[in-house]
C-alpha angles and dihedrals in degrees: 000000000000120000123210132188123218105235096162115145086222092066117219115033129204101222111193090187088064095033091231147075115266110208123224112283091005117145114217135189112233137174120259091254092050090048091053090056098041095045089062083075101064092167089062107033133041125192111240105181138043095264093052093044091052091051091048091052091048091051092049091050091050092051090049091049091049090053091235092156099038126100114231098186094228093119105035094171095053113118095013122122116270112248096209087215112156094005116134094000125126107231 
């Protein structure tokens, strides 16, 4: 059973998935399915045992394979500041 540590900068977290509050720096036992969801939040949860570390590595590899962090160039304007040009003007 994977074990995760709450490393959230917010401290204690109410985790509906676990139906409980996980205190700051607390290590909790979770199911594999729960670990897969929680490990998608690396700023909040850290794997602490071999099972959790293996899951985290698998999730990272899946994200890399999916190209989640790569730029495909299809939407070149995405993320850029809006110019506001032409907005609210009578033409």
